[in-house]
C-alpha positions as CSV (number, residue, x, y, z in Angstrom):
1,M,279.9,50.7,-153.2
2,K,281.3,53.2,-155.4
3,K,281.8,56.3,-153.5
4,C,280.4,58.6,-156.2
5,I,276.1,57.9,-156.4
6,S,274.7,59.2,-159.4
7,I,270.3,60.4,-158.8
8,L,268.2,59.9,-161.2
9,G,264.5,60.8,-160.7
10,V,261.5,59.2,-162.7
11,P,258.4,61.1,-161.9
12,M,256.6,58.3,-163.8
13,D,252.8,57.5,-162.5
14,L,251.5,56.1,-166.1
15,G,251.9,52.1,-164.9
16,Q,248.4,52.4,-162.9
17,A,245.8,54.3,-162.3
18,R,246.3,55.8,-159.0
19,R,247.8,59.5,-159.4
20,G,250.6,60.8,-157.1
21,V,253.4,58.2,-157.3
22,D,254.9,61.0,-159.7
23,M,255.8,63.3,-157.3
24,G,258.0,60.4,-155.4
25,P,261.2,62.1,-156.9
26,S,259.9,65.6,-154.9
27,A,259.7,64.0,-151.8
28,I,262.9,62.1,-151.4
29,R,264.8,65.1,-152.3
30,Y,262.4,66.8,-150.1
31,A,263.5,64.0,-147.3
32,G,267.0,65.0,-147.5
33,V,268.1,62.4,-149.3
34,V,271.5,64.3,-151.0
35,E,272.6,65.6,-147.5
36,R,272.6,61.9,-145.8
37,L,274.2,60.3,-148.7
38,Q,277.2,63.8,-148.7
39,R,277.2,63.1,-144.7
40,L,278.4,59.6,-145.7
41,G,280.9,60.7,-147.5
42,Y,280.0,59.9,-151.0
43,C,279.9,62.5,-154.0
44,V,276.7,62.7,-155.7
45,K,275.4,64.2,-158.8
46,D,271.4,64.4,-159.0
47,Y,271.0,64.8,-162.9
48,G,267.2,65.5,-162.0
49,D,264.3,64.4,-163.4
50,I,264.0,62.1,-166.1
51,E,260.8,63.8,-168.9
52,V,258.0,61.2,-168.4
53,N,255.0,61.3,-171.6
54,A,251.7,62.4,-170.8
55,R,248.7,59.7,-170.2
56,V,247.0,58.7,-173.3
57,V,243.7,57.8,-174.1
58,E,244.6,54.4,-175.5
59,S,243.0,51.1,-177.0
60,T,245.4,47.8,-176.4
61,E,242.7,45.0,-177.4
62,P,242.8,42.3,-176.8
63,Y,244.7,43.2,-173.4
64,N,243.7,46.6,-172.6
65,L,246.9,47.8,-171.1
66,K,247.4,51.3,-168.9
67,N,248.7,53.9,-170.8
68,L,251.0,51.3,-172.6
69,T,252.5,53.7,-175.5
70,S,253.3,56.1,-173.0
71,V,254.8,53.4,-170.7
72,I,257.0,52.0,-174.4
73,E,258.3,55.5,-174.7
74,T,259.8,57.0,-171.4
75,S,260.8,53.0,-170.4
76,K,263.2,54.1,-173.3
77,R,264.3,57.5,-172.4
78,L,265.1,56.2,-168.8
79,K,267.0,53.3,-170.3
80,D,268.9,55.7,-172.1
81,K,269.7,57.7,-169.3
82,V,270.5,55.0,-167.1
83,T,272.3,53.9,-169.9
84,E,274.7,57.4,-170.1
85,I,275.2,57.2,-166.2
86,M,276.2,53.8,-166.6
87,K,279.4,55.0,-168.4
88,G,280.2,56.7,-165.8
89,D,282.1,55.5,-162.6
90,A,279.0,56.1,-160.1
91,F,276.0,54.2,-158.1
92,P,272.8,54.5,-160.3
93,L,270.4,55.2,-158.0
94,I,267.1,55.6,-159.3
95,F,263.9,57.4,-157.4
96,G,260.4,56.2,-159.2
97,G,257.4,56.5,-159.5
98,D,255.9,53.6,-160.1
99,H,257.8,50.0,-160.3
100,S,256.7,50.0,-164.1
101,I,260.1,52.6,-164.5
102,S,262.4,49.1,-163.5
103,I,261.2,47.8,-167.5
104,G,263.5,50.8,-168.6
105,T,266.1,50.6,-165.2
106,I,267.0,46.5,-165.6
107,A,267.5,46.9,-169.4
108,A,269.9,50.0,-169.0
109,I,272.5,48.1,-165.9
110,G,271.8,44.7,-167.7
111,D,274.1,46.0,-170.7
112,G,276.8,46.4,-167.7
113,F,277.0,43.0,-166.5
114,K,277.0,39.6,-167.9
115,N,275.0,37.6,-165.0
116,L,272.9,40.5,-163.2
117,G,271.4,39.7,-160.0
118,V,268.4,41.2,-159.1
119,I,266.6,41.2,-155.2
120,W,262.9,42.3,-155.5
121,Y,262.4,44.0,-152.0
122,D,257.7,44.2,-152.6
123,A,254.9,43.3,-151.3
124,H,254.2,42.1,-154.6
125,A,256.2,39.8,-157.3
126,D,254.9,42.1,-159.9
127,L,255.1,39.1,-163.1
128,N,251.6,39.2,-164.4
129,I,251.1,39.3,-167.4
130,P,248.7,40.9,-170.3
131,E,246.9,37.7,-170.4
132,T,246.8,37.3,-166.4
133,S,246.9,40.9,-165.3
134,P,243.1,41.3,-163.0
135,S,243.6,45.2,-163.4
136,G,245.9,45.7,-167.4
137,N,247.9,48.2,-164.7
138,I,251.8,48.0,-166.0
139,H,253.2,47.9,-162.9
140,G,252.2,44.6,-162.2
141,M,254.2,43.4,-164.7
142,P,257.7,44.1,-164.8
143,L,259.6,40.9,-163.6
144,A,258.0,39.4,-166.3
145,V,258.8,41.7,-168.8
146,N,262.9,41.4,-167.3
147,L,262.1,37.9,-167.9
148,N,261.1,38.6,-171.4
149,I,257.9,37.4,-171.0
150,G,254.4,40.0,-171.6
151,H,253.5,42.3,-174.5
152,P,256.4,42.2,-177.5
153,F,256.9,46.0,-177.2
154,L,257.8,46.0,-173.4
155,T,260.0,42.7,-173.9
156,S,261.7,44.7,-176.6
157,I,263.1,47.8,-174.8
158,G,266.9,47.6,-174.8
159,I,268.2,44.1,-176.6
160,E,265.7,41.7,-177.2
161,E,265.8,38.9,-175.3
162,A,265.7,37.8,-171.8
163,K,267.5,41.0,-169.2
164,L,267.1,38.6,-166.0
165,K,267.9,34.9,-165.1
166,P,264.8,32.9,-163.4
167,E,267.8,31.9,-161.1
168,N,268.7,35.7,-160.6
169,I,265.8,36.9,-158.9
170,V,265.5,37.0,-155.2
171,I,261.6,37.7,-154.4
172,I,262.1,39.3,-150.1
173,G,258.6,40.3,-148.4
174,A,255.6,38.7,-151.1
175,R,252.5,38.4,-149.2
176,D,249.9,39.5,-152.3
177,L,250.6,37.0,-155.3
178,D,248.0,36.7,-157.8
179,A,247.2,32.6,-159.5
180,G,249.7,33.5,-163.2
181,E,252.2,34.9,-160.9
182,K,252.0,32.1,-158.7
183,A,251.8,29.4,-161.1
184,L,255.0,31.3,-163.2
185,I,256.5,31.4,-159.7
186,K,256.7,27.7,-159.5
187,K,257.1,27.3,-163.3
188,M,260.5,29.0,-163.6
189,G,261.5,28.2,-159.7
190,I,261.9,32.0,-158.7
191,K,263.3,32.1,-155.2
192,V,260.9,33.8,-153.2
193,F,260.9,34.6,-149.1
194,T,257.1,35.9,-148.7
195,M,256.4,36.9,-144.9
196,H,255.9,33.0,-143.3
197,E,259.7,33.0,-144.5
198,I,260.3,36.2,-142.8
199,D,258.6,35.5,-139.9
200,K,259.3,31.9,-139.8
201,L,263.4,32.1,-140.7
202,G,264.2,35.8,-138.9
203,M,265.4,38.0,-141.5
204,A,268.9,38.0,-140.6
205,K,268.3,34.2,-142.0
206,V,266.6,35.6,-145.1
207,M,269.3,38.4,-146.1
208,E,272.4,35.3,-145.4
209,E,270.8,33.0,-147.7
210,T,269.7,35.8,-150.6
211,I,273.3,37.1,-150.7
212,A,274.7,33.1,-150.5
213,Y,272.0,32.7,-153.2
214,L,273.4,35.7,-155.3
215,K,276.8,35.0,-155.0
216,H,277.2,33.6,-158.6
217,T,276.5,37.1,-160.2
218,D,278.8,39.5,-161.0
219,G,276.2,42.2,-159.8
220,V,273.0,43.2,-158.0
221,H,270.6,45.5,-158.6
222,L,268.1,46.6,-155.7
223,S,264.4,47.1,-156.6
224,L,263.2,48.3,-153.4
225,D,259.4,48.7,-153.5
226,L,258.1,50.3,-150.5
227,D,255.2,48.3,-150.4
228,A,257.5,46.2,-148.8
229,L,256.6,47.5,-145.6
230,D,254.5,47.2,-143.7
231,P,251.4,49.9,-144.1
232,M,251.7,51.4,-140.9
233,E,255.6,52.5,-141.5
234,C,254.9,53.7,-145.0
235,P,251.0,55.1,-145.4
236,G,252.3,56.8,-148.7
237,V,252.1,53.8,-151.2
238,G,249.4,53.0,-153.6
239,T,249.0,49.4,-153.1
240,P,249.6,48.7,-149.1
241,V,248.8,45.0,-147.9
242,L,248.8,44.4,-144.0
243,G,251.2,42.4,-142.4
244,G,254.6,43.2,-144.5
245,I,258.3,44.0,-143.2
246,S,259.1,46.4,-140.2
247,Y,261.0,49.1,-140.3
248,R,264.1,47.7,-138.6
249,E,264.2,44.4,-140.8
250,S,263.9,46.6,-143.5
251,H,267.3,48.4,-142.5
252,L,268.7,45.0,-140.6
253,A,268.4,44.1,-144.3
254,M,270.0,47.2,-145.9
255,E,273.1,46.7,-143.1
256,M,273.8,43.0,-144.4
257,L,273.3,44.3,-148.1
258,A,275.7,47.1,-147.5
259,E,278.5,44.4,-145.5
260,S,277.5,42.0,-148.0
261,G,279.6,45.0,-150.7
262,K,277.3,43.0,-153.7
263,I,274.6,45.8,-154.2
264,T,276.1,48.1,-158.1
265,S,272.2,49.6,-158.2
266,A,269.5,50.6,-156.9
267,E,265.9,52.0,-157.7
268,F,263.1,52.8,-154.5
269,V,259.8,53.3,-155.6
270,E,255.7,53.6,-155.3
271,V,256.7,56.9,-153.1
272,N,253.0,58.4,-152.8
273,P,252.6,61.6,-151.5
274,I,249.4,62.1,-151.5
275,L,248.6,59.7,-149.1
276,D,250.7,60.0,-146.9
277,E,251.4,61.0,-143.5
278,R,253.7,64.0,-143.4
279,N,256.0,62.5,-145.9
280,K,256.5,59.7,-143.7
281,T,257.3,57.5,-146.6
282,A,259.9,59.3,-148.4
283,T,261.1,59.7,-144.7
284,V,261.4,55.8,-144.4
285,A,263.3,55.9,-148.2
286,V,266.0,57.9,-147.4
287,A,267.0,56.1,-143.9
288,L,267.0,53.0,-145.6
289,M,269.7,54.2,-148.5
290,G,271.4,55.6,-145.8
291,S,271.7,52.1,-144.2
292,L,272.3,51.3,-147.7
293,F,275.7,53.2,-148.2
294,G,277.1,52.7,-145.0
295,E,275.5,54.3,-142.5
296,K,274.9,52.4,-138.8
297,L,273.7,52.8,-135.4
298,L,277.2,52.8,-134.0
């Protein structure tokens, strides 16, 4: 891990219909993230929050994608800011906001690597496309967009080609997949550890296989959606799904990633304080960041 960390907040709730996730960056900061990372010996620079466009009522027939124009403009702004951060010798740490922010994040981070890998720690695959999305929510599409699949205005943010290769992706914690996503996973051969595999193999084995699977990459971006964890652990998320990853399993996953030295950037998304209990979900996010950056129990 680089010894300097650059923090950027993206207070965006445009990728879905439920309000509140735009307050996620503030909740994470309030939970003491800067102080925790500094105690671990890191220098931390907080760039604040990028400007996020307002919701605009618009028609995007025939696909009816919600807030498409605003998501595009905010993603481009995010891409430019992360690109600026990448020019310095610091670890980019991004706070969402809904998961559509990874359209801008990965568009920037992918430019810095020839063979970027991604760990998608999430209850959902986020591989919907306009034709198959049951909701029109763009936060269910960012991984597909980064594979250059989806609305051309989204896939053309950054380089107008795939930012990721299917063989460089590992999804961990999936338990709510739409039919179109299942078909795309099988077609592209994307590596997925559903909750079935986590239950059967154990988290240690899942992480060992994940790290080995991505050993050929020259950098790995962690995209962690707090709804990967069980709602008992993280109630403050927009799309909770029962039967998720436990708090302790998630710490083990982050600890093993820290030991691997493979993670080169990260984003933590979908913290929704309106739906939370005394900032519990943001506190969990900060604790997991501690483990990701080398914090140990002893």
